[in-house]
KOLGUKE-64244 format. One record per atom (N, C-alpha, C): residue in one letter; z, x, y. Coordinates in steps of 0.05 Angstrom, whole numbers, plus 32768, in hexadecimal, padded with zeros to 4 digits. Example, Ala and Ser with C-alpha at 12.3 -4.5 7.8 and 13.67 -1.06 7.14 Angstrom:
! KOLGUKE-64244
A809C81087F8E
A809C80F67FA6
A809C81087FBE
S808E81017FD3
S808F81117FEB
S809D81028001
***
This chain:
! KOLGUKE-64244
M86D6888E89EB
M86D2888789CF
M86EB888F89BF
N86F4887D89AD
N870C8883899D
N870688878980
V871888938971
V871688978954
V8712887C8947
L86FE887A8935
L86F988618927
L870F885B8913
E871788428912
E872B883988FE
E8720883D88E2
N8730884788D0
N8729884988B4
N8730882E88A7
K871C881D88A4
K87218801889B
K87298800887E
F87208813886E
F872988148852
F8747881B8851
L874F882F8860
L876B88378860
L877C8820886A
A87748813887F
A878387FC888A
A878687E78875
A877187E18865
A877187CC8851
A878587D3883B
I878487EC8830
I879687F2881A
I87B387F48823
R87B887FC883C
R87D387FD8846
R87DE87E08849
E87CD87CD884E
E87D687B18850
E87D687A38835
G87CD87B18820
G87CD87A58806
G87B687928800
R87A187938811
R878A8781880D
R8779878D87F6
K8772877C87E3
K8762878587CC
K8746878E87D5
Q873E87A587CA
Q872587B187D2
Q871487B687B9
I86FC87AA87B8
I86EA87AD87A1
I86D487C187A8
G86D187D58797
G86BE87EA879E
G86A887EF8789
L869788028790
L8680880A877F
L867D88288782
W86778834876B
W86718851876A
W865488568772
V865088698784
V86358870878E
V862E888C8785
S861D888E8770
S861888A88764
S85FA88B08764
L85E9889F876F
L85CC88A4876E
L85C488B98782
S85D688C28793
S85D188D887A6
S85B988D387B8
S85B888BA87C2
S85A188B287D3
S85AB88A087E9
N85A488A78802
N85AC88958818
N859E887A8816
Y8586887A880A
Y857788618806
Y8586884F87F3
A858F885A87DC
A859E884B87C8
A85B9884287D4
A85C6885387E4
A85DF884B87F1
A85DB88348804
D85C488348812
D85BD881E8824
D85BB88048814
V85AF880587FD
V85AB87ED87EC
V85C687E187E5
V85D887F187DA
V85F187E687D0
V860587E087E7
A860287EE87FE
A861387E88814
A860F87CC881F
G85F787C1881B
G85F287A68825
G85FE87918813
T8609879887FC
T8615878487EA
T862F877987F5
G863E87898803
G86578780880E
G8670878987FF
F866D879E87EE
F868587A987E1
F869987B387F7
D86B287B187F0
D86C787BA8803
D86C687D88808
W86BE87E787F4
W86BC880487F7
W86A7880F87E3
L869C882587EB
L8688883387DB
L8690885087D8
L8690885A87C0
L8699887687BA
L8680888887B7
I867D889A87CA
I866788AE87C8
I867288C587B8
D866688C987A1
D867088DD878E
D866388F8878F
M8672890D8792
M866889288791
M867189368777
E8684892B8769
E868E89398751
E867B8937873A
H867189208735
H865F891C871E
H864489128726
S863A891B873C
S861E89148745
S8614892C8754
P85F9892E8759
P85EE89458766
P85EF89448785
N860289368790
N8605893587AD
N860D894F87B9
D8602895687D0
D860C896C87E0
D8615895F87FB
V86208970880D
V862B89658826
V861689578837
N85FE89628838
N85E989568848
N85E1893A883D
M85E189388822
M85DA891F8816
M85F0890A881B
V86098913881A
V862089028820
V861E88F7883C
L86168908884F
L86138900886B
L85FF88E8886D
G85E888EA8860
G85D588D58861
G85E088BB8855
Q85F088BD8840
Q85FB88A58834
Q861188998846
L862188AA8852
L8635889F8865
L86278890887C
Q8611889B8886
Q8603888D889B
Q85F888728892
A85ED8872887A
A85E28859886F
A85F88844886B
I860E884C8860
I86248839885B
I8630882F8875
E863588418887
E8640883988A1
E862E882688B0
A8614882A88AE
A8601881988BC
A860287FC88B1
R860B87F98898
R860E87DE888D
R862A87D38890
G863B87E2889E
G865687D888A2
G866887DE888A
G866087EF8878
G867087F58860
G8685880A8864
K8697880C8851
K86AD88208852
K86A88834883B
A86A5884D8842
A869F8862882E
A86B788738828
I86B9887B880F
I86CC888F8806
I86BA88A587FA
V86C288BE87FE
V86B388D587F2
V86C588E387DF
R86BA88E887C7
R86C988F987B4
R86BC891587B3
P86CB892987BE
P86C1894487BC
P86C0894E879F
P86B18963879A
P86B0896C877E
P86CA89788773
W86DC89808786
W86F5898C877E
W8708898B8796
N872189918791
N8735899387A6
N873189AD87B5
D871B89AE87C5
D871189C687D1
D871289C387EF
K872289D487FC
K872689D18819
K870D89D58829
V86FB89E68820
V86E289EB882F
V86D089D2882E
V86CC89C78816
V86BB89AF8814
V86C889988823
V86E289958821
V86F08980882F
V86EC8982884D
K86EE899A8858
K86EA899E8874
K86CE8995887D
R86BA899B886D
R869F89948874
R869B89768872
L86A78969885F
L86A5894C885C
L86B2893E8873
L86CA8947887B
L86D7893B8892
L86C7893F88AC
D86BB895688AF
D86AB895C88C7
D8693894A88C9
I8687894288B3
I8670893088B4
I8678891288B7
G8692890D88B6
G869B88F288BC
G86A788E288A5
A86AC88EF888E
A86BA88E18879
A86D788DC8881
Q86DF88C3887F
Q86FB88BC8887
Q870D88B9886F
S870288B48857
S871288B0883F
S870788C28829
L871A88D0881C
L871288E38807
L872288DD87EE
L871488E087D7
L872188DD87BD
L872088F887AF
F8738890387AB
F873A891E87A0
F873C891D8782
P872989298773
P872B89288756
P8740893B874A
M874989338732
M875A89448721
M877289518730
V87818940873D
V879A894A874A
V87B089498736
Q87BB8960872F
Q87CD89638718
Q87EA8966871F
S87F0896B8739
S880C89718740
S8811896A875D
V882A896C8764
V883289688780
V8825897D8792
D882589968788
D881889AC8798
D87FB89A6879D
E87ED899C8789
E87D08997878D
E87CC897F87A0
A87DE896C879F
A87DC895587B2
A87E2895F87CE
E87F5897187D1
E87FB897C87EC
E87E3898C87F6
A87D6899A87E5
A87BE89AA87ED
A87A8899787F6
A87A4898187E8
A8790896E87F0
A87958963880C
V87AE895B8811
V87B58951882C
V87B189668841
A87BA897F883B
A87B88994884F
A879B899A8857
A878989978844
A876C899B8849
A87618987885D
T876F89708860
T8765895B8872
T8773895C888D
R8786896D8891
R8796896E88AA
R8791898888B9
Y8790898588D4
Y878E899C88E5
Y87A989AA88E6
P87AA89C488EC
P87C489D188F1
P87D289C48908
P87ED89C48908
P87FE89D188F4
P880489C088DB
Q87FA89A788DA
Q8800899788C3
Q87F0899F88AA
G87DA89AD88AE
G87C889B48897
G87B889CD889D
I87A089CE8890
I879089E78892
I877389E18899
R876D89C888A1
R875189C288A8
R874889D388C0
G873089DE88BE
G872589EE88D4
G871C89DC88EB
V871D89E68903
V871889D6891B
V86FC89DC8925
A86ED89C6892A
A86D389C88937
A86D189B1894B
G86C489B58962
G86C489A18976
G86AD898D8974
S869589978972
S867D89868972
S8675897F8956
I8682896B894A
I867C8963892E
I86778945892E
R866A893C8919
R8663891F8917
R867D890E8917
A86928918890A
A86AB89098908
A86B689018923
S86B289128937
S86BC890D8952
S86A689038964
Q869088FA8958
Q867988F28968
Q86708909897A
F86718921896F
F86698939897C
F8678893E8996
G869289398994
G86A4893E89AB
G86A8892689BD
R869A891089B8
R869D88F989C9
R86B788E989C5
I86C288EB89AC
I86DC88DE89A7
I86F288F089B2
T86FD88E789C8
T870F88F989D6
T872B88FB89CA
D873288E789B9
D874D88E889AD
D874B88F0898F
Y873588FD8988
Y87308903896B
Y87478913895F
F874F8929896C
F8763893A8961
F877E892C8961
D878389198973
D879C890B8974
D879E88F5895E
K878888E98956
K878888D18945
K877C88D58929
V876E88EA8925
V875E88EC890C
V877088EB88F3
H878888F788F4
H879988F788DD
H87A188DB88D5
D87A588CA88E9
D87AE88AE88E3
D8798889E88D6
E877F88A788D8
E8768889788CD
E875B88A588B6
T876888BA88AB
T875D88C98894
T876B88C0887B
C875C88B78867
C876888AC884F
C876588C18838
V877C88C7882C
V877D88DA8815
V878588CB87FC
I877388CA87E9
I877988BE87CE
I877788D487BA
V878A88D587A8
V878A88EA8793
V878688DD8778
Q877788EB8766
Q877288E1874C
Q878588EC8737
A879088DA8727
A87A188E28710
A878F88DF86F7
E878988F586EA
E877588F586D5
E877E890186BA
T8798890786B8
T87A38911869F
T87BE8904869B
R87C989078682
R87E488FC867D
R87F8890B868E
A87F489268692
A8806893586A2
A8807892B86BF
A87F0892486CA
A87F0891A86E5
A87FD88FF86E7
V87F888EE86D3
V880488D386D3
V882288D586D1
A882C88E986C2
A884988ED86BF
A885688F486DA
Q8847890186EC
Q885189098706
Q884888F7871C
V883C88E08716
V882C88D1872A
V883E88C78740
V885788C0873B
V886888B68751
V886D88CD8765
D887388E4875B
D887888FB876D
D885F8902877C
I88488901876F
I882E8907877C
I882988F38792
A882E88D9878C
A882888C487A0
A883B88C687B8
N885288D287B4
N886688D487CA
N886188EB87DC
V884C88FB87D7
V8845891187E9
V883C89058803
S8847890F8819
S884089058834
S882289098839
G881588F38840
G87F888F58846
G87E788EA882F
V87F388E58818
V87E488D98802
V87E588BA8806
D87CE88AE8807
D87CC8892880E
D87C8888087F5
G87C1888B87DF
G87BD887B87C7
G87B7888D87AF
V87B988818797
V87B5888F877E
V879F8880876E
F878C88908764
F877688858754
F877988908738
F8779887D8724
F877B88868708
F875F888886FD
G8759889F86EF
G873F88A486E3
G8740889F86C5
P8738888786BC
P873A8880869F
P872B8893868D
A8713889C8695
A870288AC8683
A871088C7867D
D871A88D48692
D872788EE868E
D874288EB8680
I875188D68686
I876A88D18678
I876588CD865A
A875088BE8654
A874888B98638
A874288D4862B
A873288E58639
A872B88FF862D
A874489108628
D8757890F863B
D876F891F8639
D878089158621
M877C88FB861A
M878B88F08603
M877C88F385E9
G8766890185E9
G8756890485D1
G874588EC85CA
L874088DC85DF
L873088C385DC
L871788C485ED
L870A88DA85ED
L86F288DE85FD
L86DE88C885F8
G86D588BC860E
G86C188A6860D
G86CE888B8607
R86E888898604
R86F5887085FD
R870988688614
H86FF8868862C
H871088648643
H871A88488646
M871088358637
M871B881A8637
M872F88158620
D873588298611
D8749882785FB
D8764881E8606
D8771880D85F8
D878B88028600
D879F88198605
A879E882E85F5
A87B1884485F8
A87AE88518613
V87958854861C
V878F88608636
V879B884F864D
W87978835864A
W87A088238660
W87BF881F865F
D87CB88238648
D87E888248647
D87F3883A8659
V87E688518657
V87EE88688667
V87EA88628685
I87D28859868B
I87CB885386A7
I87DE883E86B3
M87E1882886A4
M87F2881286AF
M880F881A86B3
D8819882C86A2
D8834883586A5
D8837884386C0
G8824885586C6
G8825886386E0
G881F885086F7
A880B883F86F3
A8803882D8709
A881A881A8711
R8828880F86FE
R883D87FC8704
R8853880A8714
K88598822870E
K886E8831871D
K88658833873B
L884C8839873F
L8842883C875A
L884088228769
I8837880D875B
I883587F38767
I885087E98770
A886487EF875F
A888087E68766
A888A87F48780
Q887F880B8785
Q8886881A879E
Q8874881487B5
G8860880387B1
G884E87FC87C6
G8838881087CB
V8833882187B7
V881E883587BA
V8803882887B2
P87EE882A87C2
P87D4882087BA
P87C9882F87A2
V87C0881F878E
V87B6882A8775
V879A88218770
G878988338766
G876D882D8761
G876388388747
T874A8830873F
T873D883B8728
T872088328728
L8711883A8713
L86F58832870F
L86F2882886F3
V86E7881086F0
V86E0880486D6
V86C587F786DA
T86B787F286C3
T869D87E486C5
T869D87C886B9
D86B487BF86B2
D86B787A386A8
D86C1879286BF
P86B1878086CA
P86B9877086E1
P86D2876086DD
A86D5875486C5
A86ED874486BF
A8706875686BF
F8704876E86B4
F871B878086B3
F8721878A86CF
A870C878F86E0
A8711879786FB
A87218782870A
A871987688707
A872787528714
A87448751870A
R8748875586F0
R8763875486E5
R8775876A86F1
L876A878286F4
L877987978700
L87828791871D
L876F8785872C
L8776877D8747
L878C87688747
D878A87558734
D879F87418732
D87BA874C872A
E87B98763871C
E87D2876F8712
E87DE87838725
G87D28786873D
G87DF87968751
G87CF87AF875B
F87B887B5874D
F87A787CA8758
F879C87C18773
T879987D48785
T879087CE87A0
T877287D387A3
F876887E88797
F874B87EE879B
F873F87F5877F
V872B87E58777
V871F87E9875D
V870187E98760
A86F487FE8755
A86D787FF8754
A86CE87F1873A
C86BB87DF873C
C86B387CF8725
C869887D78719
G868D87EE8722
G867487F78717
G866988108724
L8653881A871A
L864688318725
L8628882A872A
D861D8834873F
D8601882E8744
D85EF8839872E
T85F588508723
T85E5885B870D
T85E6884886F5
H85FD883E86EE
H8601882D86D7
H85F2881286DC
I85F4880886F4
I85E687EF86FA
I85C887F286F7
L85BD88098701
L85A1880E86FF
L8598881186E2
A85A7882186D3
A85A0882686B7
A85A1880D86A6
T85B887FE86A8
T85BA87E78697
T85A787D086A0
G85A387CF86BA
G859087BB86C4
G857487C086BB
A856B87DA86BC
A855187E186B3
A854E87DD8695
D856287E48686
D856187E08669
D855F87C28662
A856F87B2866F
A856F8795866A
A855487898671
L854887918687
L852F87868690
L8519878C867C
L851887A58673
L850387AD8660
L8507879E8645
A8520879C863C
A8526878E8623
A851E87718625
K85238765863C
K851C8748863F
K84FE8744863E
V84EF8755864B
V84D28752864A
V84C78757862E
R84D1876B8621
R84C887718605
R84CF875A85F3
E84E6874E85F7
E84EE873885E6
E84DB872085E9
G84D0871D8601
G84BE87078607
G84A1870A85FF
T849A872285F7
T847E872785EF
T8479871E85D3
K8460871B85CC
K8459871285B1
K845E8727859D
E845A874085A5
E845F87578593
E847C875F8594
K848B8759857E
K84A7875F857D
K84AE87728566
***
């Protein structure tokens, strides 16, 4: 048995556009539902949802069973959490709030075994099919995807240097946090925010670095992909559920005699 190919990593390296969805409901059942839609990637979020490692495991299993490609966002650039996520089989990680070259290097190091990094070694883990993948230690680094998030103006200003850290496979821009850093909390679609993002994104795109983000406007998501972004999430499961439920109730109330 050989190390499984990281199909998401292969796709962004080849420049193939990847449309994604945020998975925040912290349920393997909900992950199973959206995995059947056919999104190119699904982001299992630990930073802003109540997911723990065991819950992430169930969602990885559900997504993989549907043939989906999962990315996991740990709650922080934490080597201990990263080790546990890799051990349960996460192949792609999105590191939040990476502010410098040093922090990018720390993220990469957490995903690499010594001497290239600091990941602890265990033999019988899900990632190696409990020891059945005989070339796991030889090949795992080649199939591990590290994406770092630029979420402040300071990070965007250093984004080329951050992206050039060996082992970084892509950069994700966080509009909500960049907006907050600019004093525009809650206004992440403001033109001023996207001026900052696009300035950094264009520099990376020109260098062939895969660039991603999350927006909830489908037309804007398509536009970003057309303008050179490689991986864009176009919604969140929580947002879809909330807005769908609100719209359904409003439509029924509108149709009743009592208005």
